[in-house]
C-alpha positions as CSV (number, residue, x, y, z in Angstrom):
1,M,-8.5,-1.7,26.3
2,K,-5.0,-0.5,26.6
3,K,-4.2,3.2,26.7
4,I,-2.9,4.5,23.4
5,N,0.8,5.2,23.4
6,I,0.9,8.4,21.2
7,T,4.6,8.1,20.6
8,D,4.4,4.5,19.3
9,L,1.3,5.4,17.2
10,L,3.1,8.3,15.6
11,I,6.1,6.2,14.9
12,Y,4.0,3.6,13.0
13,V,2.0,6.3,11.1
14,I,5.1,8.4,10.2
15,A,7.1,5.3,9.2
16,A,4.3,4.2,6.8
17,E,4.1,7.7,5.4
18,L,7.8,7.8,4.9
19,V,7.6,4.6,2.9
20,G,5.1,6.3,0.6
21,A,7.1,9.5,0.4
22,A,10.3,7.7,-0.4
23,S,8.5,5.6,-3.1
24,A,7.1,8.7,-4.7
25,F,10.5,10.4,-4.6
26,F,12.3,7.5,-6.3
27,S,9.4,7.0,-8.8
28,G,10.0,10.4,-10.4
29,G,7.2,12.4,-12.0
30,F,3.8,10.8,-12.2
31,S,2.5,13.7,-14.3
32,D,5.0,13.1,-17.1
33,F,4.3,9.4,-17.4
34,F,1.1,9.7,-19.4
35,I,2.7,12.1,-21.8
36,K,4.6,9.1,-23.2
37,Y,1.8,6.5,-22.7
38,N,-1.9,6.3,-23.6
39,E,-4.1,6.7,-20.6
40,P,-6.2,3.8,-19.6
41,P,-10.0,4.2,-19.2
42,L,-11.2,5.4,-15.8
43,L,-7.9,7.0,-14.9
44,P,-8.6,9.5,-12.1
45,P,-7.2,13.0,-12.0
46,A,-3.5,13.1,-11.0
47,W,-4.2,15.1,-7.8
48,L,-6.3,12.3,-6.4
49,F,-3.5,9.8,-6.1
50,P,-1.4,11.6,-3.4
51,V,-4.5,12.4,-1.4
52,V,-5.7,8.8,-1.3
53,W,-2.2,7.5,-0.6
54,V,-1.6,9.8,2.3
55,I,-4.8,8.6,3.9
56,L,-4.1,4.9,3.1
57,Y,-0.5,5.1,4.5
58,A,-1.8,6.7,7.7
59,V,-4.5,3.9,8.1
60,M,-1.8,1.3,7.4
61,G,0.4,2.7,10.1
62,F,-2.5,3.0,12.6
63,S,-3.6,-0.6,11.9
64,A,0.0,-1.8,12.4
65,Y,0.1,0.1,15.7
66,L,-3.1,-1.7,16.8
67,I,-1.5,-5.0,16.0
68,S,1.8,-4.2,17.7
69,S,0.1,-3.0,20.9
70,S,-2.3,-5.9,21.0
71,E,-2.2,-8.4,23.9
72,A,-2.3,-11.3,21.5
73,D,0.4,-14.0,21.3
74,K,3.7,-12.3,20.4
75,A,4.5,-14.9,17.7
76,Q,1.1,-14.1,16.1
77,I,1.8,-10.4,16.3
78,N,5.3,-10.8,14.9
79,S,4.0,-12.9,12.0
80,A,1.3,-10.4,11.2
81,L,3.7,-7.5,11.3
82,N,6.2,-9.3,9.1
83,I,3.5,-9.6,6.4
84,Y,2.7,-5.9,7.0
85,R,6.4,-5.0,6.3
86,L,6.6,-7.3,3.3
87,Q,3.5,-5.8,1.7
88,L,5.0,-2.3,2.4
89,A,8.2,-3.4,0.6
90,F,6.2,-4.5,-2.5
91,N,4.1,-1.3,-2.2
92,F,7.3,0.7,-2.2
93,S,8.7,-1.0,-5.2
94,W,5.7,-1.0,-7.4
95,S,5.6,2.7,-8.3
96,I,9.4,2.8,-8.9
97,V,9.2,-0.2,-11.3
98,F,6.1,1.2,-13.0
99,F,6.9,4.9,-13.2
100,R,10.7,5.2,-13.0
101,F,11.8,2.2,-14.9
102,E,8.6,1.9,-17.0
103,M,8.6,-1.9,-16.7
104,L,4.8,-2.2,-16.8
105,K,4.6,-6.0,-17.0
106,I,7.0,-6.5,-14.1
107,A,5.1,-3.9,-12.2
108,F,1.9,-5.8,-12.8
109,A,3.4,-9.0,-11.4
110,I,4.5,-6.9,-8.3
111,I,1.1,-5.5,-7.8
112,I,-0.6,-8.9,-8.0
113,I,1.8,-10.2,-5.3
114,L,1.0,-7.0,-3.4
115,L,-2.7,-7.7,-3.6
116,F,-2.1,-11.2,-2.3
117,L,0.0,-9.9,0.6
118,I,-2.6,-7.3,1.5
119,G,-5.2,-10.1,1.7
120,V,-3.0,-12.2,3.9
121,M,-2.2,-9.1,6.1
122,I,-5.9,-8.4,6.5
123,Y,-6.6,-12.0,7.4
124,R,-3.8,-12.1,10.0
125,F,-4.8,-8.7,11.4
126,Y,-8.4,-9.9,11.7
127,K,-7.3,-12.8,13.9
128,I,-5.7,-10.3,16.3
129,N,-7.8,-7.1,16.0
130,R,-10.8,-6.8,13.8
131,L,-10.6,-3.0,13.5
132,A,-7.0,-3.2,12.3
133,A,-8.2,-5.6,9.5
134,I,-11.4,-3.8,8.5
135,I,-9.8,-0.4,8.1
136,N,-7.4,-1.9,5.5
137,I,-10.3,-2.9,3.1
138,P,-10.1,0.5,1.3
139,Y,-6.4,-0.1,0.8
140,L,-7.2,-3.5,-0.8
141,L,-9.8,-1.9,-3.0
142,W,-7.5,0.9,-4.1
143,V,-4.7,-1.5,-5.0
144,T,-7.3,-3.6,-6.9
145,F,-8.2,-0.5,-8.9
146,A,-4.5,0.3,-9.3
147,S,-4.0,-3.3,-10.6
148,Y,-6.7,-2.6,-13.2
149,L,-5.0,0.7,-14.2
150,N,-1.6,-1.1,-14.5
151,L,-3.1,-3.8,-16.7
152,A,-5.2,-1.4,-18.7
153,T,-2.1,0.8,-19.3
154,I,-0.3,-2.3,-20.7
155,I,-3.2,-3.1,-23.0
156,V,-3.9,0.4,-24.4
157,N,-0.2,0.8,-25.2
158,M,0.4,-2.5,-27.1
């Protein structure tokens, strides 16, 4: 096993965290959102979302580092990291579309594409580094739950 390059690891983790922070910043206030809209069933308390997302972004960054530092074929690594970046872009845009612009149906389309991209990312990561794939399963599950919340918000506000 290669020695961990702490600088590269930190760059990947911090970059992922910055995507999340920027998305939250541009999304506006989450807490005010459900003043205007009916809450869907099973909505967790507001404090849970930033806690979970900080952990998930750190895991995403760590998994991308594992892929980038792998000794696998460079084309395979680049392909996997491109999917990683693409899913991060969809992740970034979802909360802005949902919370800032309140385009709930478009946000739902975005999150369904995001789910697909996360699945592809996990599959491609698995072919390179099993740990990098497996540690993203909670991310897939959380976005699945977020998809439910998105759809349920649409339904309870019809």
